[in-house]
C-alpha positions as CSV (number, residue, x, y, z in Angstrom):
1,M,0.0,0.1,0.0
2,I,1.3,3.4,-0.9
3,R,1.6,5.5,2.3
4,A,1.3,9.3,2.8
5,A,4.0,11.4,4.6
6,V,4.6,15.1,5.1
7,T,7.9,16.9,5.2
8,V,9.2,18.9,8.3
9,S,12.1,21.2,8.0
10,L,14.3,22.1,11.2
11,V,16.8,24.1,9.0
12,K,16.5,27.9,9.7
13,Q,18.8,28.6,6.7
14,A,16.4,26.8,4.4
15,A,13.6,29.4,5.2
16,G,11.3,29.6,2.2
17,G,12.0,26.2,0.9
18,P,9.6,23.5,-0.2
19,F,8.7,22.0,3.2
20,V,5.2,21.8,4.5
21,F,5.9,22.1,8.3
22,W,8.7,24.2,9.8
23,H,10.7,24.0,13.1
24,D,7.9,23.0,15.5
25,L,8.3,19.2,15.3
26,P,5.7,18.3,18.1
27,L,3.1,20.5,16.3
28,A,4.0,18.9,13.0
29,C,3.5,15.4,14.4
30,R,0.3,16.2,16.0
31,T,-1.1,17.8,12.9
32,A,0.0,15.1,10.6
33,A,-1.5,12.4,12.7
34,D,-4.8,14.4,13.1
35,M,-5.0,14.6,9.2
36,G,-4.3,11.0,8.7
37,F,-0.7,11.0,7.4
38,D,1.2,7.7,7.9
39,G,4.6,9.4,8.5
40,I,6.9,12.4,8.5
41,E,10.1,13.1,6.5
42,L,12.7,15.1,8.3
43,F,15.1,17.8,7.0
44,P,17.5,18.5,9.8
45,P,20.7,20.7,10.0
46,S,22.6,17.4,11.0
47,A,22.2,14.2,12.8
48,D,23.6,15.9,15.9
49,D,20.6,18.2,16.0
50,L,18.3,15.2,16.3
51,D,17.1,13.5,19.6
52,A,16.2,9.9,18.8
53,T,14.5,9.4,22.1
54,A,12.4,12.4,21.8
55,L,11.5,11.6,18.2
56,R,10.6,8.0,18.8
57,R,8.3,9.2,21.7
58,M,6.5,11.7,19.4
59,L,6.1,9.3,16.6
60,E,4.7,6.6,18.9
61,D,2.5,8.9,20.7
62,H,1.0,9.9,17.2
63,G,1.0,6.6,15.5
64,L,3.5,7.8,12.8
65,K,6.6,6.4,11.2
66,L,9.7,8.1,10.1
67,A,9.6,7.9,6.2
68,A,13.0,9.3,5.3
69,V,15.6,11.9,6.5
70,G,17.1,14.3,4.1
71,T,20.9,15.2,4.0
72,G,20.4,18.6,2.4
73,G,21.5,20.4,5.5
74,G,25.0,19.3,4.7
75,W,24.8,21.6,1.6
76,V,22.7,24.4,3.0
77,C,24.5,24.7,6.2
78,Q,28.1,23.6,5.4
79,R,28.2,23.7,1.6
80,L,29.3,20.0,1.5
81,T,28.9,17.9,-1.6
82,L,30.0,14.5,-2.9
83,T,31.4,15.9,-6.0
84,S,33.5,18.7,-4.7
85,A,37.0,19.2,-6.2
86,D,38.4,19.2,-2.8
87,G,39.0,15.7,-1.4
88,L,38.7,16.8,2.2
89,L,35.3,18.3,1.5
90,R,34.2,15.1,-0.2
91,S,35.2,13.1,2.9
92,A,33.4,15.5,5.2
93,A,30.2,15.2,3.0
94,K,30.4,11.4,3.3
95,R,30.9,11.6,7.1
96,F,27.8,13.9,7.3
97,I,25.7,11.5,5.2
98,R,26.8,8.4,7.2
99,S,25.7,10.2,10.3
100,I,22.3,10.8,8.8
101,I,22.1,7.1,7.6
102,D,22.9,5.9,11.2
103,F,20.2,8.0,12.7
104,A,17.5,7.2,10.1
105,A,18.3,3.5,10.4
106,L,17.2,3.7,14.1
107,F,13.8,4.0,12.7
108,G,14.1,1.7,9.7
109,A,14.1,4.9,7.5
110,P,16.3,5.7,4.4
111,A,18.5,8.9,4.0
112,I,18.0,11.0,0.9
113,I,21.0,12.4,-1.2
114,G,19.7,15.3,-3.3
115,S,21.5,18.6,-3.2
116,M,24.6,16.9,-1.8
117,Q,25.2,15.3,-5.2
118,G,26.6,18.7,-6.2
119,R,27.4,19.6,-9.7
120,A,30.3,20.2,-12.1
121,S,32.3,23.4,-12.0
122,A,35.3,25.2,-13.3
123,L,37.4,23.1,-10.9
124,I,35.8,19.8,-11.7
125,D,34.4,18.4,-15.0
126,R,31.2,16.4,-15.2
127,T,32.9,13.1,-16.0
128,T,35.0,13.3,-12.8
129,A,32.1,14.6,-10.8
130,I,30.0,11.6,-11.8
131,K,32.9,9.2,-10.8
132,H,33.2,10.8,-7.5
133,L,29.5,10.5,-7.0
134,R,29.3,6.8,-8.0
135,D,32.3,6.1,-5.6
136,A,30.4,7.8,-2.8
137,L,27.1,6.1,-3.6
138,S,28.8,2.7,-3.6
139,E,30.4,3.4,-0.2
140,L,27.4,5.0,1.4
141,G,25.0,2.4,-0.1
142,E,27.0,-0.4,1.5
143,H,27.0,1.6,4.8
144,A,23.2,1.9,4.7
145,N,22.9,-1.8,3.7
146,E,24.9,-2.8,6.8
147,R,22.3,-1.0,8.8
148,G,19.4,-2.6,7.1
149,V,18.0,0.3,5.1
150,P,18.2,1.5,1.5
151,L,19.9,4.8,0.5
152,L,17.8,7.2,-1.8
153,F,19.3,9.2,-4.7
154,E,17.3,12.1,-5.9
155,P,17.6,13.5,-9.5
156,L,17.1,17.3,-9.4
157,N,16.2,19.8,-12.1
158,R,18.8,21.5,-14.3
159,Y,18.7,24.6,-12.3
160,E,20.0,22.8,-9.1
161,T,22.5,20.2,-10.7
162,D,23.9,19.1,-14.0
163,I,24.7,15.5,-12.6
164,A,21.4,13.7,-12.8
165,N,18.1,15.5,-13.9
166,T,15.9,12.6,-15.0
167,L,15.1,9.2,-13.7
168,Q,16.9,7.7,-16.7
169,S,20.0,9.8,-15.9
170,A,19.8,8.6,-12.3
171,T,19.6,5.1,-13.4
172,G,22.6,5.7,-15.5
173,V,24.6,6.9,-12.4
174,L,23.5,3.9,-10.5
175,D,24.7,1.6,-13.3
176,G,28.2,2.4,-12.0
177,V,27.5,1.9,-8.3
178,T,28.8,-1.4,-7.0
179,N,25.8,-2.4,-4.8
180,T,22.0,-2.6,-5.4
181,N,21.1,-0.9,-2.2
182,V,20.7,2.6,-3.7
183,R,17.2,3.5,-5.0
184,I,15.8,6.5,-6.9
185,L,13.7,9.2,-5.3
186,A,11.2,10.3,-8.0
187,D,10.4,13.9,-7.2
188,L,7.3,15.0,-9.2
189,F,8.2,18.6,-9.2
190,H,11.6,18.1,-10.7
191,M,10.1,15.5,-13.1
192,N,7.5,18.0,-14.3
193,I,10.5,20.2,-15.5
194,E,12.7,17.5,-16.9
195,E,10.6,14.6,-18.1
196,A,8.8,14.5,-21.4
197,D,6.5,11.7,-20.1
198,M,6.4,11.5,-16.3
199,A,4.3,8.2,-16.3
200,G,6.6,6.8,-18.9
201,A,9.7,7.7,-16.9
202,I,8.3,5.9,-13.8
203,R,7.5,2.9,-15.8
204,S,11.0,2.8,-17.2
205,A,12.7,3.2,-13.8
206,G,10.5,0.6,-12.2
207,K,12.0,-1.3,-9.4
208,H,14.7,1.4,-9.0
209,I,12.2,3.8,-7.4
210,G,12.2,3.7,-3.7
211,H,10.5,7.0,-2.6
212,V,8.3,9.6,-4.2
213,H,8.1,13.3,-3.5
214,F,4.5,14.4,-3.9
215,A,4.1,18.1,-5.3
216,D,2.4,19.7,-8.2
217,S,4.0,21.3,-11.2
218,N,4.5,24.7,-9.5
219,R,5.7,23.0,-6.3
220,R,2.5,23.9,-4.5
221,P,0.5,21.1,-2.8
222,A,-0.9,18.4,-5.2
223,G,-4.0,19.6,-6.9
224,L,-3.0,23.2,-7.2
225,G,-1.1,23.0,-10.5
226,H,-1.4,21.0,-13.7
227,T,0.3,17.6,-13.0
228,D,-1.6,14.6,-14.3
229,F,-1.7,12.7,-11.1
230,S,-4.0,10.0,-12.4
231,A,-1.4,9.0,-14.9
232,V,1.3,9.1,-12.2
233,V,-0.7,6.9,-9.9
234,A,-1.4,4.4,-12.6
235,A,2.4,4.1,-13.4
236,L,3.3,3.7,-9.8
237,N,0.6,1.0,-9.5
238,E,1.9,-0.7,-12.6
239,I,5.4,-1.0,-11.1
240,Q,3.9,-2.2,-7.9
241,Y,5.3,0.8,-5.9
242,D,4.5,0.4,-2.2
243,G,6.5,3.1,-0.5
244,Y,5.7,6.6,0.7
245,V,4.5,9.6,-1.3
246,S,5.9,12.5,0.7
247,A,4.7,16.0,0.4
248,E,7.8,18.1,-0.3
249,C,6.0,21.2,-1.4
250,L,5.7,24.8,-0.5
251,P,3.5,25.7,2.5
252,F,1.0,27.4,0.4
253,P,-0.9,29.4,1.6
254,D,0.2,28.1,5.0
255,S,1.4,24.9,6.4
256,Y,-2.0,23.7,7.7
257,S,-3.7,24.4,4.4
258,A,-0.8,22.7,2.4
259,A,-1.1,19.6,4.6
260,K,-4.9,19.5,4.2
261,Q,-4.6,19.9,0.5
262,T,-2.1,17.2,0.2
263,M,-4.1,14.8,2.2
264,D,-7.4,15.6,0.2
265,S,-5.3,14.8,-3.0
266,Y,-3.7,11.7,-1.6
267,R,-7.2,10.4,-0.7
268,R,-8.5,11.3,-4.2
269,F,-5.8,9.9,-6.3
270,F,-4.3,7.1,-4.2
271,R,-6.8,5.7,-1.7
272,N,-9.3,5.2,-4.7
273,A,-6.7,3.9,-7.3
């Protein structure tokens, strides 16, 4: 069964970003549970800023699961990427991600690598950057595997990276990874920009898809743009996807309304699929 999750950002430097709830984790958990979400997806500054005992209590109190934990705080707060031309920074990026993997694994949840994939620059060409990324995904994927969870790799639109923009290009990156524990995160907002056929891209990626970000074409909550969710849901059902669809969207017009709109759309498109 495809489950619903909602994002919670704890990163003050990411203000204005596409997260439904901000800063107040207890309120986010309470509201998510009241609305019928199955889980939450966290975006923390670092693993050191998270309290596993407190989080476990909140999740249990509200009948929620931890769907995933983002690593983007490593980029936003520390400017770390896995494709930096500086080997010391690449090593620091891997340490940061390993710590997120370790925390998420306490809850049986995967970590997400999105913005920390980096991009080519004047100091490093794209071919070399992809090699660094594959090496890191191989290492980190094995680290996650040892802890019993997958690792998620998210292709982003062209304005955020030149490494992997489509599900097909992400699959191409994974073809050079030495383990099969790394899955693709299909973000419907990025796909709206980059994919000629979103449903077709999902079918082609198939079993590689391990997580879905649920947002409309304008990054507002699902149902407030022009994405054909019926086609997307049909494709996900065809590949027998049974993970989370997690609302990584703008809190438009506010967090409560965005969460409610997301849940209304989830019930419309997924519960009746």
